[in-house]
C-alpha positions in Angstrom: -33.6 -3.5 100.8 -34.4 -5.6 97.6 -36.5 -4.6 94.8 -40.4 -6.5 95.3 -43.3 -7.4 93.2 -46.4 -6.7 93.4 -47.9 -8.5 96.7 -50.3 -11.3 97.5 -52.8 -13.1 95.1 -55.3 -11.5 93.1 -59.1 -11.6 95.0 -62.4 -11.4 93.5 -64.5 -8.3 92.6 -68.0 -7.7 94.4 -71.1 -8.5 92.4 -73.2 -5.8 90.8 -75.3 -7.0 93.0 -73.5 -6.2 96.1 -72.6 -3.0 94.9 -76.5 -2.2 94.6 -77.4 -3.3 97.5 -74.4 -0.6 99.1 -76.3 1.7 97.0 -73.1 2.9 95.3 -73.1 2.7 92.1 -75.3 4.5 89.4 -75.6 2.1 86.4 -74.0 -1.7 85.6 -70.5 -2.2 86.0 -68.3 -2.7 88.7 -66.2 -0.9 91.2 -62.7 -1.2 91.3 -59.7 -3.0 89.0 -57.3 -5.5 90.0 -57.4 -6.2 94.0 -54.5 -7.8 95.6 -54.3 -8.5 99.5 -51.2 -9.0 101.9 -50.5 -11.8 104.6 -48.2 -9.9 106.9 -47.7 -9.6 110.6 -50.4 -7.6 112.2 -49.3 -4.0 112.4 -50.6 -0.8 114.7 -49.6 1.5 112.2 -52.6 3.3 110.5 -52.6 4.2 107.1 -50.9 7.3 105.9 -49.9 9.5 102.7 -53.8 9.2 101.8 -54.4 10.8 98.2 -56.8 10.6 95.7 -56.9 11.0 91.8 -58.9 10.9 89.2 -59.8 8.2 86.4 -60.6 9.0 82.8 -64.0 9.9 83.9 -64.3 12.2 87.2 -68.3 12.0 87.5 -67.9 8.4 88.0 -64.1 7.1 88.6 -62.2 7.9 91.7 -58.6 6.3 92.5 -57.9 6.2 96.6 -54.0 5.9 97.8 -52.5 5.0 100.3 -49.3 3.5 102.3 -48.5 1.4 105.2 -44.8 1.3 107.0 -44.8 -2.1 105.7 -46.5 -5.4 104.3 -50.0 -5.7 106.9 -52.6 -8.3 106.7 -55.5 -7.6 105.1 -55.3 -4.2 103.5 -59.1 -2.5 102.9 -60.8 0.1 102.1 -64.5 0.4 103.3 -66.5 2.8 101.2 -70.3 4.3 101.5 -73.0 7.0 100.6 -72.7 7.6 104.5 -70.1 7.2 107.3 -71.8 3.7 107.5 -69.9 2.2 104.6 -71.5 -0.9 103.1 -68.9 -2.2 101.0 -65.3 -3.4 101.5 -62.8 -4.0 99.0 -59.2 -5.0 98.8 -56.2 -2.8 96.9 -53.5 -3.5 94.9 -50.6 -3.2 96.9 -47.1 -2.3 95.4 -43.7 -1.9 97.0 -40.6 -0.5 95.4 -36.5 0.2 96.2 -35.1 0.9 98.9 -37.7 1.4 101.4 -40.0 -0.2 103.6 -43.8 1.3 102.5 -46.2 -0.5 100.7 -48.6 1.5 98.7 -52.0 0.2 98.1 -54.1 1.7 95.3 -58.3 1.1 94.7 -60.0 2.2 91.4 -63.0 3.0 92.0 -65.6 3.3 88.9 -69.6 3.3 88.1 -69.6 6.1 91.1 -73.0 8.3 91.4 -71.9 12.0 89.9 -71.9 14.6 92.2 -71.8 12.0 95.1 -70.0 12.9 98.7 -68.5 9.5 99.4 -66.5 8.0 102.7 -63.9 5.7 102.8 -62.4 3.9 105.5 -59.1 2.7 105.1 -57.5 0.1 107.8 -56.1 -3.3 108.3 -55.8 -5.6 110.8 -54.1 -4.8 114.0 -54.0 -0.8 112.3 -56.1 1.8 113.9 -58.3 2.9 110.9 -57.7 6.7 108.5 -61.2 8.3 107.9 -62.0 10.6 104.8 -63.8 11.2 101.8 -64.2 13.0 98.4 -67.3 14.4 95.8 -67.3 13.1 92.4 -67.7 15.5 89.7 -70.8 16.6 89.0 -72.4 15.5 85.4 -74.1 18.9 84.5 -71.0 21.4 83.5 -70.6 24.2 86.3 -68.0 26.9 87.4 -65.0 25.0 89.4 -61.9 26.0 91.0 -58.6 24.2 90.1 -55.0 24.5 91.3 -51.6 24.2 89.1 -48.4 24.2 89.7 -45.1 22.3 90.3 -41.8 21.4 91.8 -42.6 21.3 94.9 -40.5 18.9 97.2 -40.5 18.6 100.7 -40.3 22.1 102.2 -41.7 24.8 104.6 -42.9 26.7 101.8 -44.7 23.8 100.2 -46.6 22.7 103.2 -47.7 26.3 103.0 -49.1 25.9 99.6 -50.8 22.6 100.3 -52.8 24.7 102.8 -53.2 27.2 100.1 -55.1 25.1 98.1 -57.2 24.0 100.8 -57.9 27.7 101.7 -58.6 28.4 98.1 -61.2 25.3 97.2 -59.8 24.1 94.5 -61.9 21.2 93.8 -58.3 19.1 92.3 -54.2 19.8 91.4 -52.6 19.5 88.4 -49.0 19.2 89.1 -46.6 19.1 86.4 -43.7 17.3 87.4 -40.7 17.5 90.0 -43.2 16.4 92.6 -40.7 14.8 95.5 -37.1 15.1 94.7 -36.1 12.0 95.9 -33.6 11.2 93.0 -31.7 15.3 93.4 -29.7 14.3 90.4 -32.5 15.2 87.8 -30.9 13.8 84.8 -31.7 9.5 85.5 -28.1 9.0 85.9 -27.9 9.8 89.3 -25.4 8.2 91.9 -27.2 6.6 94.9 -25.7 8.9 97.0 -28.2 11.8 95.3 -31.2 9.7 96.1 -33.4 9.1 99.3 -36.8 7.2 98.3 -37.8 8.1 101.6 -38.7 11.6 100.9 -41.9 10.2 99.2 -43.1 9.4 101.8 -42.7 12.8 103.7 -43.9 14.5 100.5 -47.2 12.2 100.8 -48.0 12.9 104.4 -47.3 16.5 103.3 -50.0 16.8 100.5 -52.3 14.5 102.6 -54.1 17.4 104.1 -55.2 18.6 100.8 -55.3 15.3 98.6 -57.0 13.0 100.8 -59.9 15.2 99.9 -59.4 16.1 96.5 -57.6 14.5 93.5 -53.9 15.3 92.7 -53.1 14.7 89.0 -49.3 14.4 89.1 -47.1 14.7 85.8 -43.4 13.3 85.6 -40.7 15.9 85.8 -37.2 15.2 85.1 -36.5 14.5 88.7 -38.8 11.7 88.5 -36.4 9.5 86.3 -34.9 8.2 89.0 -31.9 5.7 88.2 -32.2 2.5 88.9 -35.8 2.8 89.5 -37.0 0.6 85.9 -36.1 1.1 82.5 -37.3 4.6 82.6 -36.8 5.3 86.4 -40.6 5.7 86.8 -41.6 2.5 88.8 -41.3 4.9 91.7 -43.8 7.5 90.7 -46.0 4.5 89.5 -45.8 2.3 92.5 -46.9 5.5 94.3 -49.3 7.3 92.3 -52.7 6.1 90.1 -53.7 7.6 87.0 -56.2 7.3 84.1 -54.0 4.6 82.3 -55.7 6.1 79.1 -52.2 7.9 77.3 -49.6 7.0 74.4 -48.2 3.2 75.1 -50.8 2.5 78.1 -48.2 3.7 80.7 -49.6 6.2 83.8 -47.2 9.0 82.5 -49.7 10.3 79.8 -53.0 10.8 80.1 -56.5 12.8 79.3 -59.4 13.4 81.5 -62.5 15.8 81.3 -63.4 17.9 83.8 -66.8 20.2 83.2 -65.8 22.1 80.1 -62.7 21.5 80.3 -60.1 19.3 78.7 -56.7 18.2 80.5 -54.0 16.8 78.7 -50.9 15.5 80.7 -47.9 15.1 78.9 -44.5 13.2 79.6 -41.7 16.2 78.7 -38.8 14.2 79.5 -39.6 12.2 75.7 -39.3 15.9 74.1 -36.5 17.9 75.7 -33.4 18.6 74.7 -32.4 19.4 77.6 -32.2 15.9 79.1 -31.8 12.9 76.6 -32.7 10.0 79.2 -36.0 9.0 78.2 -35.7 11.2 75.1 -37.9 9.7 72.2 -38.8 6.7 74.2 -42.6 7.3 72.7 -41.7 9.5 70.1 -44.6 9.4 67.3 -46.3 7.0 69.8 -46.6 9.7 72.1 -47.2 12.2 69.0 -50.1 10.7 67.2 -52.0 10.5 70.6 -51.6 13.9 71.0 -52.7 14.8 68.1 -55.8 12.6 67.9 -56.6 13.8 71.8 -56.7 17.1 70.7 -58.7 17.0 67.5 -61.2 14.7 69.2 -61.4 17.6 72.4 -61.4 20.2 69.8 -64.3 18.8 67.8 -66.7 18.2 71.1 -69.7 21.0 71.7 -69.1 20.4 75.0 -65.6 21.1 75.9 -64.7 24.5 75.7 -61.0 24.7 76.9 -58.0 22.7 76.4 -55.1 22.5 79.1 -52.0 20.5 78.5 -49.6 20.0 81.0 -45.9 18.6 81.2 -42.9 19.6 83.0 -40.2 21.5 80.8 -41.3 25.0 79.4 -41.9 26.0 75.8 -41.5 29.6 76.8 -39.9 30.6 79.6 -37.1 33.6 80.7 -35.5 32.3 83.5 -32.1 31.8 83.6 -31.8 28.2 85.1 -33.7 26.6 82.5 -35.2 29.2 80.2 -36.9 27.2 77.4 -36.8 24.1 75.7 -36.2 24.0 71.7 -37.6 20.2 72.1 -41.0 21.2 73.4 -41.4 23.6 71.1 -40.1 21.4 67.9 -42.5 18.0 68.4 -45.4 19.9 69.7 -46.2 23.7 69.1 -47.0 23.1 65.8 -50.0 20.8 67.1 -50.8 23.5 70.1 -51.3 26.3 67.7 -53.8 23.8 64.8 -56.1 22.6 67.6 -55.7 26.1 69.3 -55.0 24.9 72.9 -55.8 27.4 74.9 -53.4 27.0 78.2 -49.6 25.0 78.8 -48.9 24.7 81.7 -45.4 23.9 82.4 -42.7 24.1 85.6 -38.8 22.9 85.9 -38.3 26.6 86.3 -38.7 27.2 89.9 -41.0 30.8 89.2 -44.2 31.7 87.9 -44.4 33.2 84.4 -46.8 33.8 81.7 -46.6 34.9 78.0 -48.7 36.9 76.0 -50.4 35.5 73.4 -48.5 33.4 71.2 -48.9 31.6 67.3 -45.9 30.3 65.3 -43.4 31.2 68.0 -44.0 34.8 68.1 -46.4 37.1 70.5 -49.3 38.1 68.5 -51.5 39.5 71.4 -50.4 41.2 74.4 -52.2 39.6 78.0 -51.1 42.3 80.5 -51.8 41.6 83.9 -55.3 41.9 85.0 -56.3 41.9 81.1 -59.1 39.9 79.1 -57.9 38.0 76.5 -59.6 35.3 73.7 -57.5 32.3 72.9 -59.3 32.2 70.0 -56.4 34.3 69.3 -53.3 32.6 70.6 -52.2 30.0 73.1 -51.0 31.3 77.0 -47.9 29.2 78.2 -47.5 29.5 81.9 -44.8 28.5 84.1 -46.4 27.6 87.1 -42.7 26.0 89.1 -43.4 27.5 92.3 -44.6 24.7 94.6 -42.4 24.6 97.3 -38.8 24.1 95.6 -36.1 26.3 96.0 -36.9 29.5 93.9 -35.0 30.6 91.0 -34.5 34.6 91.6 -32.4 35.2 87.7 -34.5 36.1 85.2 -33.3 37.5 82.0 -36.8 39.9 80.7 -35.4 41.0 77.8 -32.7 37.9 76.2 -33.1 34.5 77.2 -32.0 31.3 75.2 -33.7 28.1 74.2 -31.7 24.9 74.2 -31.3 23.2 70.9 -31.4 19.5 69.1 -27.5 20.0 70.1 -27.9 20.6 73.7 -26.5 24.1 72.8 -28.0 27.6 74.5 -29.3 29.9 71.8 -29.7 33.3 72.6 -33.1 35.0 71.7 -35.0 38.4 73.0 -38.1 37.3 75.1 -40.8 39.6 73.4 -43.3 36.8 74.9 -42.9 37.8 78.3 -46.1 39.1 79.8 -45.4 38.8 83.8 -42.7 37.4 85.7 -42.3 36.5 89.6 -39.7 34.8 91.5 -41.8 34.2 94.8 -43.7 30.8 95.7 -47.2 30.7 94.1 -49.8 28.4 93.1 -51.9 29.2 89.9 -55.6 28.7 90.2 -58.6 29.0 87.8 -62.0 29.0 87.9 -63.5 27.5 85.0 -67.0 28.7 83.8 -69.3 27.6 81.7 -70.8 29.7 78.4 -73.0 32.2 79.2 -76.0 33.4 77.1 -73.4 34.8 74.0 -71.8 31.4 73.8 -68.7 32.9 75.3 -66.9 30.4 78.2 -64.3 31.8 80.9 -61.2 31.0 82.6 -60.0 33.3 85.6 -56.6 33.0 86.1 -55.5 33.8 89.7 -51.7 33.2 90.9 -51.5 33.8 94.6 -48.0 33.9 96.5 -47.4 31.1 99.6 -48.2 34.5 102.0 -51.2 35.0 100.2 -50.2 38.1 98.2 -52.0 38.2 93.9 -48.7 37.6 91.6 -51.1 37.6 88.6 -54.3 38.1 87.5 -55.4 37.3 83.9 -59.5 36.6 82.2 -59.3 34.0 79.6 -62.3 33.8 77.0 -63.2 31.8 74.5 -66.4 31.9 72.0 -67.7 29.1 70.0 
């Protein structure tokens, strides 16, 4: 099929009076951003691939996304604080290359803090799909979230979706290589290396978790899909909706704050020395935005921890991709200057964690089960065990990094604290400050089979 634009004419947003009458908002403003509607034949197929994501403010913003097998008549989302709903919204509907599926998005804002909302997705002639979500509380409290990358459509990936549900994570931070619809990974693949229908399989796979908690995704090298827009990101953009508050106004970089933790999503494809496809497309714009975000977050009294997520690894011993000198050259000095607590990467299909790092070297050991203070250094984590085929070959004594010429430069791996080659998910429990002013992030990495891979207590004192 051919590329298709946005579908349908723009509809009017509901009035504030309508929202207040429905009991859905806590203050001034309206729900939802741009809303489009689709005129098409009736379809009995229900909504599928349902997934949520936060807006820039998780206390009052949520995005609801879903797909249909093709264009449908009058797609809609019914929303309410009870299963009786009370408000009907039209989505923005998008399509992308070489699939018939249409992807629908509703951006909700001015929601009540810490409130459970019920939603129903439907269209004319189709059976409804129901779900619910809870907005973040306004007051800081403890919460659990998941972090990983490199998922794909696979048995172990599906098991990790169940693991995330079982562990009670309140959202997932997914650091790239999400579906592997483009298997080339360099943004230059042939059509024989592309199966964009895999995206729909991925969305179906994650729905049991993502229909109730936000999945915040980050682009990896396999999201650079050849022929899918200037950057190759149009497939990801059609299927996922994120805050849009990042560098250059795109969906690939963004930030949000949940409780006492600030999250920053970066596009590692801009900085990597391993692949040149999108290298430097944002450049100084991205770096300036990153520094401003770091300065703002580190200066806020209500934020204790800063977590930065992107795909390529700053530090990893795995022989497949190892470490990326471009990441180090572009961002490591900023991470040091603003005392970033944790950097989360994927790319290498394994789990690995560093000791505390400053100025390119370990400054304090962080063995499994220990307690460390990130006032002293940054922890780098490779959480690439999301479900893609694992990379078992590691070089725990001598590995390499990729330099500006694409060469693999050998280096000792004194930074490595823990490594594991099994599929796994990293879970973090964020806790507010205690009476002594110390906040805590408890890391627990759990293999797909439920066994423990790593634990670490990360403390920070104001």
